[in-house]
N, C-alpha and C positions, 0 to 999 in steps of 0.2 A: 776405194771401190774401183771395180775392174767391168768397163762398160762392153767386154766384148759380148755379142748375144750368145756365143754358145756355151761359153762361161757360166753367163748368169740363168740360162736355161737351166743349165745340169745342177747349180747352186738351188734353184726353187725346188728341183725334183729330189736331191739332196734332203731340203728341209721336208717337203712331204713324207719322205721316206723313212727317214729317222725322226722326226719330231714331232710326228702328228700326235699321238697320244701324250705327248707332254705340252702340248698347246691347249688341246682339247679339256683335259684335267685343270691347267692353270685356267683359262677363261670359264669354267664350269664351276671351281672351286667355290665361290661367293653365293654366286644366283642358283646352282643347282639345274640350272637349264641346260643341260647335255644336248639336247637336239638344236637349240639355239647356238650353242657354242659353237657345234659341229657345221652349221649352216653359215655361220660368221666365218670361220676360219677357211671354209671350202671358197669363199668369196675371197678372202684374203690370198690365197694361192692363187686364183683365176688373178688377183692384179698382180701378184709378183710376176706371173709368167709376161703378164703384157708389158710391165714397167721394167721391171728389172736387164731385159735385154736393151734397152732404153738410157736407161740412167745409171746402170751398174749395180752390184750386188751390195745390200749394204754392209756394214761393218758386223752386225749381229744381226742376220736375216730372222733367228727368231723373234729377238724384240720387234722388229719392222710388222712382221706377220702379225704377231698379238696387238700391235698399237691399230691396223686397218682393221683386224676383227673385232676390236673393241667400237671402232667406228661405226661400222656395219651393224653392230648390235644396237648401240644406241639408236641409227636411225630407225631397225626394225620395230624396237621399241616404240619409238616415237609415232610411227605409223600405225602400230595396233593398238596401243592401248591409250586411253584417254582417262580414265576413270583414278580416283585418287591414288589407288595401289597400282597403278601405272606409274603414274609422276612420282610415287614412291621408287619403283624398281628402276626409273629412269636415273632419278638422282645416284642408285647406289652405283650403276655401271659409270654415270659420269665422275663421282668421286676416284673409283678406280682407274679413271684415265687420267687424272692429275699425276698420279705419279710419273716419275719421267721412265718409262717404259724402255727407251734406246739404251739408257744406260745401266740397266737391271742386267743380272745374270738370273733369269726366271728361277723360279723354285721349281722341284719336281714334284706335281701330286700326282703322280701317276697311282702309288700304291694306295693313297687314301681313295682316289678313284675307283679303283678294284674294290675296294672293301663296300664301296657304296653300292654299285652294282651287285656284289654279292649278299645286300642285306636281306633277313628275312622278309621283308614286304614285298620284294623282287618277286614272280612267279619262279618256282625252282628250277623248273627247265630252260629258262631264258637266260638267268643269270651269268652262265661261261659265254655263251653266244655274245651276252651284252658287252661283257669286257673284252672279245676279241675285236667288236667293232668300233669300243669308245678308245681302246687304248693304241690298237694296231689298224684302223681303219678299215678291217675287213668289210668286203661288200656282202650283201645279205644273201646273194646266190653263192658264195664260197662259203660262208658259215654253214648254212643250208647243206651243202654238200657235207661237211665232217659231220654234220649232227643229223644225218640221214633224214631230213623232211625237207618240205617242197620250199623254192624261195620266198614264194607269195606269203607262206604261212610264217617263215622265219622274218619277214619284213614287218607284218603284223604283230609280230610278239614285241620285237624290238621297239617300234613306234610306241607301243602300251607301256614297255619298260620304262622308257626314258620319261615319258610323262608321268607316270608315277612317281619318279625321283624328284620330278620339279613341284607336285600337288601336294604331297605329302611332306616334304622338303628332307628326306633322307639326308643324314649328315656324311660330309666327306671326311672320315677320321679311319684310323686303325683302330678296331675294337680294343676293350679292355681285354685283359687274358682271359676272363672266364667266358666271354661270349665268342673268342677267336676261333676256338676250335670248330662251331658249328659252318663258319663262314671259310675256313680255309681251304676245306675240301674244294669248294667252288673254284676259287681263285687258282689252286693249284690246277685244276681240270684245265682251266680256260688256258694257263700258261703253257701247258702239255698240247694242248689243241693247237697252238698259236707254233711252237716248235715242230710239231709231226706235217703241218700245212708247208711250213718251209722245208723242210726234210724230205719232201714229194718233189721238190725243185731244186736238186743237186747243182745244178750248173749257173743258178739265180738268173734263170734268162725270161721267168716271168714277172712282169713287175708287180702283179697283185699281191705275188708271194716272197719276192724278193726280200733278203735279208732278216726271213721272221724266225726263222732257227736260230740266228744269233740274237735276237729279241727274246726270244723266249728264254733262253738262257740268262740273259742278261736278267730277265724278270725274275727267273729261279734263283738265281744269285742274288737279288734284291730281298726277296723275302725270306733265304734263308740266312741271311746275313741279320736281318731283321728278328726272326725267331730261331738262333743256331743250337736251341735243344728241341726244337718239333722235328720229329724222324721223319714224317714224311716228305716236310721242305726239303731235308736234306737227301730222302731216296728219290725224290723229281729231280733232281736238279744232277745227282749220279744217274740217273737213268740217259739224261739228255746229253751228258758227256760221254758217256760209253757209245751213244749212236753217234755222235760228232764226231769222234775218234776214229771213226771207220769212212768218214766222206771221201777220203781220198782213193778209195781203194772201190768204191762202189761202181765205179766205170770205167774201162779197161783204154790204153791209148787211144784206141778209135772210137772210144765215146758210147762203146755197149755196156751195157748193166751186165754186172758180176754179181750174183746172188751170194748172200754171206757165205754158206757153207764152200763156196770156192774162191772167195777173198784172199789176197797173198797176206798174211799178216802184218809182215815186213811194213806193209803200208799204212797200218794203224799208227795214230797217234799216240804213241805210248804213254807220252806223258799227261795227255788228259785220260787216258785210264786209269794210270797211277792215281789222278787227282779223285777220279771217280770211286774207286777202292777205297780209298784214305775217307771219303764223305760215306759210303755205304756201310764202312767200318764204326763211323761214328752213331749214325744211325741206329746200328744195331746194340751199341752200349745202353741205347734208352728204354728197352725194354718193351716198346710196342711198337707190333708189326702192321705193316697196313699197305696198300696195293703196289705205290709206289716204289717201296723196300723189295717187294716181291719181283716186281717186273726190271727193277736193276739188279737183282740176283741172276735171274735169266741171262741177262746181258755178259753180266760178271762169268757166269758159265762160259759163252760163248768166246769172253775175252780171253778164257784161260787157255783155248786153242794156242795162243802164241807162245805157250811154255811147254804143254804137253802134246800137241799135234793130232790131237782129238775133240770129240764135243761130250760131253757126259750127256746125252739125252735124257737117261732115267732120271737124274736131278733136276733137269730143265721141266721134264713131265711132271714131277712134284711139286715143282712151284708153281706150275699153272694147275695144277690139283688145287692148292691154297686158294688162288687166286680165283679158281673160280666158286672158292666158297665163301670170300669175303668182298669179291666185286665182281659177279659173276657178268659177263656180257658177251656177244656174237664174237667180238673181237678175240678175245680171251679164249673162248672154246674153237674158233679156228687154230688158233697157236697150240690149243693143247691137243686138236688131235693130229695136224703136224708131228708135235711133240710124241706122240704115242706111237705114229709111223715110224719114226725111226728108231723108237724104241725097242719097238713090240711087232712091229709088219704093217706093211701098207693096208691090209683088209682089217686090221683092228683100228688104224688111223681113218680109213673109210666109215666105218661103222660109227666112229665118234662124230664124224662130220655129217653123215646122213641126219642123224638125231637133231640136227638145227634147221631139217629142210623145211619145217612149218615157220619158218620167222620169215615173216614177208619183205622185212627191211635187207634180208640176204640176196634180194632177187637182183639189185643193181649194186652189191658190194662186188668189186673187182676179186679181193683176195681169197674170198670164198669159193668161184671159181676157179681160179689159179690152181687153189689148193685140191679141188675136187678133181680137177683134169691130171694134174700132176700123180694122184692115187689112183685113178682110174688108168692110167697109161703105165703105173708101175704093174697092174693086174693084168694087164695084157688087154682092157676093154679098150681097143682102141676106137672103136666108132662113139660110143659116149666121151670118151677123151677128147676126141675133136670138137664134139658141141658145148661141152664145158670151155674149151680153150675159145672157140668161137666166142663166148658170151664174156670171157675175160678180156680178151682182145677189144671188143667192143666198148667194155666198160673202162679201158685206161687210157689216161690222158697222158703220160711219159711216154714220148715216141722210143727211145730206148728200152723201156721194158716191155713195149707194144713188139718190138721187132725179136725180143728175147721170146717172148710168148707165141710169135707167129713162128720162131724157128724150131720149137717146141713142138708144135701141130705139123708142121711141115714134115717132121721127122717121123710121126706115125702114120702117114700118108704114104712114105716111101717103101 
């Protein structure tokens, strides 16, 4: 053990960041009490922050946290339950504790927990958010932002879903092939939402989102390895790798935001692009086209610029047309409008964007206002463009992107 306080605190933070979902899944696998596992684990992390600086970091931090969390669960059950059923529950937890946890390498139950969260008995709209919270530790506010609902509403939905898992005894298992497809979409959606949330923090400076892009890729690799013949699992992994390949080009030396069209292709990770292309090629051989394959195909067209020096916007527009047909959403519609603007002119793009104006969810969606501002500016409508830039700037969380938008707005006022 190392007793230096700074190392001990760092170890606790690393365990919280990297092992949260693994520990929740392990603790909840038998009892199916996800909320109880989360509460017990939170207390274990608090104990680690208090004790490890004094006693040193255990040889196996995950095992230490599990042991403490289990003790907390036994105490909680003892306080809460006095019925025969409660005593049986307490006995189950006590039996689990008899294992020599400190000597074990904990099994990874995350995939099983993901499919439990995607069970048909869980309300459809909360399945993906539930996966994000239980596997990656997202708070309700972060999840609500990603799914365009209020934090209070999202919090209530998550609490109900966890109660549902416990009350009806939803099993922690990977479904049989016959029932896999209907729940796979939810799992893939949650993985992509995790990746996207981490992608919005390119410097890794926000604690609540740190390493989420890496974690999303890891989860994508896990699912793709489990289902190597599932084209959408391959397509999602390809999509994430295409995006990750551009991470080093998204900021210049001064830390300023660089949009995709202006990025230096030499800074892209070409090995990741090659891996993504291979995955997309494998998916194409399966004969079933889906959302993630089409989105990955869009990114493949962008990646081709490293060889041709140009972007085939007509091809991108065609892919977004297909996406609008099979997985229509405001986000896809915005991207389609941008592609139309590049292929056919700003007026055509703006017309496609205006069609979305009645969707109230876009009132607080930054990419909509940024796209609208850019197209208005290209058409010479400076006053309305400035108003749209104001909305986009007010909604943007990333300081570098905010500075980029402010510069665009300032150029219209000069």
